[in-house]
C-alpha positions in Angstrom: 143.5 157.3 147.2 139.9 156.0 146.9 137.9 155.8 150.1 135.8 152.8 151.3 133.3 153.6 154.0 132.8 150.5 156.1 129.5 149.8 157.9 129.5 148.7 161.5 128.8 145.1 160.6 131.9 144.9 158.3 134.2 146.2 161.1 132.7 143.7 163.6 133.1 140.9 161.1 136.8 141.8 160.7 137.8 142.6 164.3 135.7 140.2 166.2 137.4 137.4 168.1 135.3 134.9 166.2 134.7 136.0 162.6 131.2 135.4 161.5 131.8 136.0 157.8 134.7 134.0 156.4 135.0 136.2 153.2 136.1 139.2 155.3 139.8 138.4 154.9 139.4 138.5 151.1 137.6 141.8 151.3 140.4 143.4 153.2 143.0 141.9 150.9 141.3 143.4 147.9 140.9 146.8 149.6 144.6 146.8 150.2 145.4 145.6 146.7 143.3 148.5 145.2 144.8 151.0 147.7 141.5 151.9 149.4 141.6 154.0 152.5 139.3 152.3 155.1 137.0 154.9 156.6 134.8 154.5 159.7 131.9 156.8 160.6 131.5 158.2 164.1 128.1 156.6 164.3 129.6 153.2 163.7 132.1 153.8 166.5 129.2 154.8 168.8 127.4 151.5 167.9 130.5 149.5 168.8 130.9 151.4 172.1 127.4 150.1 173.2 128.9 146.6 173.7 128.2 145.4 177.2 131.6 143.8 177.6 134.4 146.2 178.7 137.0 143.9 177.3 135.4 143.9 173.9 135.1 147.7 173.9 138.8 148.1 174.8 139.8 145.6 172.1 137.8 147.4 169.4 139.0 150.8 170.5 142.6 149.7 169.8 141.8 148.0 166.5 139.8 151.1 165.3 143.1 153.1 165.2 143.9 151.3 161.9 141.0 153.1 160.2 140.6 156.7 159.1 137.9 158.4 161.2 135.5 160.9 159.8 136.1 164.2 161.6 133.2 166.3 160.2 129.8 164.6 160.2 127.3 165.9 157.5 123.8 165.2 158.6 121.4 164.0 155.8 119.3 166.8 154.3 115.5 166.9 154.4 115.3 166.3 150.7 117.5 163.2 151.0 115.5 161.8 153.9 112.2 162.2 152.0 113.1 159.0 150.2 112.9 156.9 153.3 110.5 158.4 155.8 107.9 155.6 155.5 110.4 152.9 156.5 112.6 154.7 159.0 111.6 154.1 162.6 114.7 153.2 164.7 118.1 154.5 165.7 119.7 152.1 163.3 117.8 153.7 160.5 119.3 157.1 161.4 122.8 155.6 161.4 122.1 153.9 158.0 120.9 157.2 156.5 124.0 159.0 157.7 126.4 156.4 156.2 124.3 156.4 153.0 124.3 160.2 152.8 128.1 160.2 153.1 128.4 158.0 150.1 125.7 159.8 148.2 127.5 163.1 148.7 130.6 161.7 147.0 132.7 161.8 150.2 133.3 158.0 149.9 133.9 156.1 146.6 132.1 153.1 148.0 130.1 151.9 151.0 130.5 148.2 152.0 127.7 146.7 154.1 126.0 143.4 154.8 122.7 145.2 155.6 120.2 144.3 153.0 117.9 147.2 153.9 120.8 149.6 153.4 121.6 148.1 150.0 117.9 148.4 149.1 117.9 152.1 150.0 120.9 152.6 147.8 119.0 151.2 144.9 116.1 153.5 145.6 118.3 156.6 145.2 120.2 155.1 142.2 123.6 154.6 143.8 123.5 150.8 144.0 126.9 150.7 142.2 128.4 152.5 145.2 126.8 150.4 148.0 127.9 146.8 147.9 128.0 143.7 150.1 131.2 141.9 150.7 130.6 139.3 148.0 129.5 142.0 145.5 132.6 144.0 146.1 134.9 141.0 145.7 133.3 140.0 142.5 133.5 143.5 141.1 137.1 143.8 142.1 138.1 140.5 140.4 136.2 141.3 137.3 137.7 144.7 136.9 141.3 143.7 137.9 142.0 140.2 136.5 145.8 141.0 136.5 145.8 141.2 140.3 144.4 137.7 140.8 146.9 135.3 142.3 146.1 132.2 140.2 148.7 130.1 142.1 146.6 130.7 145.2 143.5 129.4 143.4 145.0 126.0 142.5 142.5 123.2 142.9 143.6 119.7 143.8 142.1 116.4 144.8 142.4 115.3 148.4 141.2 112.4 150.6 138.5 113.4 153.1 140.6 111.9 155.8 143.4 114.3 155.2 141.1 117.4 155.3 140.8 119.4 158.6 137.2 119.0 159.6 137.7 121.5 162.4 138.4 124.3 159.9 136.0 127.2 160.3 135.3 126.8 156.6 132.9 123.9 157.4 131.0 125.9 160.1 128.0 126.5 157.8 127.7 122.8 156.9 127.7 121.8 160.6 124.9 124.3 161.2 122.7 123.2 158.4 123.3 119.4 158.5 123.0 117.6 161.8 124.7 114.5 160.4 127.6 116.4 158.7 130.3 115.4 161.1 129.5 111.7 160.9 129.0 111.8 157.1 132.3 113.5 156.6 134.2 111.0 158.7 132.6 108.0 156.8 134.0 109.5 153.6 137.6 109.3 154.9 138.8 107.1 152.0 136.9 109.1 149.3 138.2 112.1 147.3 137.1 115.7 147.2 138.3 118.8 145.3 139.8 121.5 147.5 141.4 124.9 147.1 143.5 126.7 149.8 145.1 130.1 149.9 148.8 130.7 150.5 148.3 130.5 154.3 146.7 127.1 154.0 143.2 128.3 154.8 140.4 126.6 152.9 138.8 128.6 150.0 136.8 125.9 148.2 135.4 122.4 148.6 133.7 120.2 146.1 132.4 116.6 146.5 130.8 114.8 143.5 128.9 111.5 143.4 127.5 109.4 140.5 123.9 108.2 141.2 121.4 106.0 139.4 118.3 105.8 141.6 114.9 107.1 142.5 114.5 109.9 145.0 111.5 109.8 147.3 112.2 113.0 149.2 112.4 115.2 146.1 109.3 116.9 144.5 108.3 116.9 141.7 109.4 113.2 141.5 112.8 112.5 140.1 112.7 109.8 137.4 115.4 107.2 137.6 118.4 108.2 135.4 122.2 108.5 135.6 123.0 111.8 137.5 126.0 113.6 138.8 125.2 114.8 142.3 127.1 117.8 143.6 127.1 116.5 147.1 129.0 119.3 148.8 130.0 122.6 147.2 131.2 125.7 148.8 133.5 128.5 147.6 134.5 131.6 149.6 134.2 134.7 147.5 137.6 135.4 146.0 135.4 136.3 143.0 133.5 134.2 140.4 136.6 132.8 138.9 137.2 130.3 141.6 133.6 129.3 141.5 133.8 128.9 137.7 136.9 126.8 138.1 134.9 124.4 140.2 132.0 124.5 137.7 134.5 123.4 135.0 135.5 120.5 137.2 131.8 119.5 137.6 131.2 119.6 133.8 134.4 117.6 133.1 133.2 114.9 135.5 129.7 114.9 133.9 131.1 114.4 130.5 133.6 111.7 131.6 130.9 109.6 133.3 128.2 110.2 130.6 125.5 111.4 132.9 122.1 112.7 131.8 121.7 115.4 134.5 123.6 117.3 137.2 121.9 118.3 140.3 122.4 119.7 143.8 120.4 120.9 146.7 120.9 124.0 148.9 119.2 126.1 151.6 118.4 129.3 149.8 117.7 131.2 153.0 121.4 131.5 153.7 122.8 134.8 152.4 126.3 133.3 151.7 124.7 130.8 149.3 123.1 133.4 147.1 126.3 134.0 145.1 126.6 130.3 144.5 123.0 130.1 143.3 123.5 133.1 140.9 126.6 131.4 139.5 124.7 128.1 138.9 122.0 130.0 137.1 124.5 131.7 134.9 125.8 128.3 133.8 122.3 126.9 132.9 121.1 125.3 136.2 117.4 125.8 136.8 115.3 125.5 140.0 113.5 122.1 139.7 111.8 121.6 143.0 112.3 120.9 146.7 114.0 118.2 148.8 112.7 117.7 152.3 114.8 116.1 155.1 115.0 116.3 158.9 117.3 119.4 158.3 114.6 121.3 156.5 113.5 122.1 153.0 116.2 122.6 150.3 115.9 124.0 146.8 116.9 121.5 144.0 118.9 122.8 141.0 119.2 120.7 137.9 121.1 121.0 134.6 120.3 118.7 131.7 123.1 117.3 129.5 123.0 116.2 125.9 120.3 118.6 124.9 121.0 122.0 123.3 118.4 124.7 123.9 118.5 127.4 121.3 116.6 129.8 123.6 119.6 129.8 126.0 122.9 131.5 125.7 126.1 129.5 124.8 127.2 129.9 128.4 123.9 128.5 129.8 124.0 125.6 127.3 127.7 124.7 128.0 128.9 121.9 127.9 126.1 121.1 125.5 127.1 122.0 121.9 125.0 122.4 118.7 127.0 120.1 116.4 125.4 121.4 113.2 127.0 124.8 113.6 130.5 125.9 113.0 132.5 126.8 116.1 134.6 130.0 116.3 137.0 131.2 119.0 137.3 134.9 119.0 140.4 136.1 120.9 141.7 139.5 121.9 144.0 138.7 124.8 145.3 135.4 126.0 146.9 135.5 129.4 147.8 131.9 129.7 148.7 130.0 126.6 148.6 126.4 128.1 145.1 127.1 129.5 144.0 128.3 126.1 145.2 125.2 124.2 143.5 123.0 126.9 140.2 124.8 126.2 140.7 124.4 122.5 141.3 120.7 122.8 138.2 120.3 125.1 136.0 122.1 122.5 137.4 120.0 119.7 136.8 116.7 121.5 133.2 117.7 122.5 132.2 119.1 119.1 133.7 116.4 116.9 134.1 119.0 114.2 136.7 121.4 112.9 137.3 124.6 114.8 138.4 127.7 112.9 140.6 130.1 115.0 140.4 133.8 114.3 143.1 136.0 115.8 142.3 139.7 115.2 145.4 141.5 116.5 145.8 138.8 119.2 148.4 139.4 121.8 149.8 136.1 123.2 151.2 136.2 126.8 152.8 133.2 128.4 
């Protein structure tokens, strides 16, 4: 069985009374699906034992029995440590190096950590593919194992704000970033949002869209008045990019339906959990436009123009903008869901207004 070495911060996220990273459940679900043995390093145990609370120590001691403990500790060699001597000054650096050396030596197939410094060290010694954050691992797992994705669990539906549990931990980051979030949410009780829940009823994704036609005094550079689709609230827990892309498709569908000229949203880039979302937006052609300043702080503004095809961009970055003068081809190898395929085909036909030639080289249809 493959081994996953878990950094102290991962174990604390998982076993803490109040989880501080809400993607942790999906991480452990994927580790189980892929039959990883969860390994904990003695140094990680020592860190946990430093907790001041006796109750917390005892709780973690019991929970750690569910992990495989490393029995023989291999200390990093002098040659290995030469890579980091300039930046290593603390006891935490020593622990990081021990965990990194364990993965570097091939004793673990992967090291999962939320420590950016540790991930940076891995890149320096060319093993960044073995040292991943929670989000990076989940994305990698879903991309490499699409057959294991529970698409029923990822169903998106529309729901009234008033029927959504505002006390869900899912909304914790919004409450931290926006002082008015609670009041704003309650005022929207009769409006609709797109939501996604897992099989336990826990929130995985939330999307609120709004059509605007106004000037914006708090955005720089100045926003000209035009019809825009505002992504008012957008959050997806990392079950992988596919759920995020499902919401992106909904955004584009609404933009086309209402004939807007631009789509935009704002976000606090300093939040680590928003970096995956920012990367996803860039992949689909959103660009950083400027800044929005409010009493909550300074947010980055992302914009995507519609109705204009840029030949310097990829098809994905241009979508749903289409170059009408060119023939459209759909190149298929595997189709896992026939109804979804025909929906996509119809969408392309409606948007392009031209004939679409279908080429099926040894296509295998699966319904």
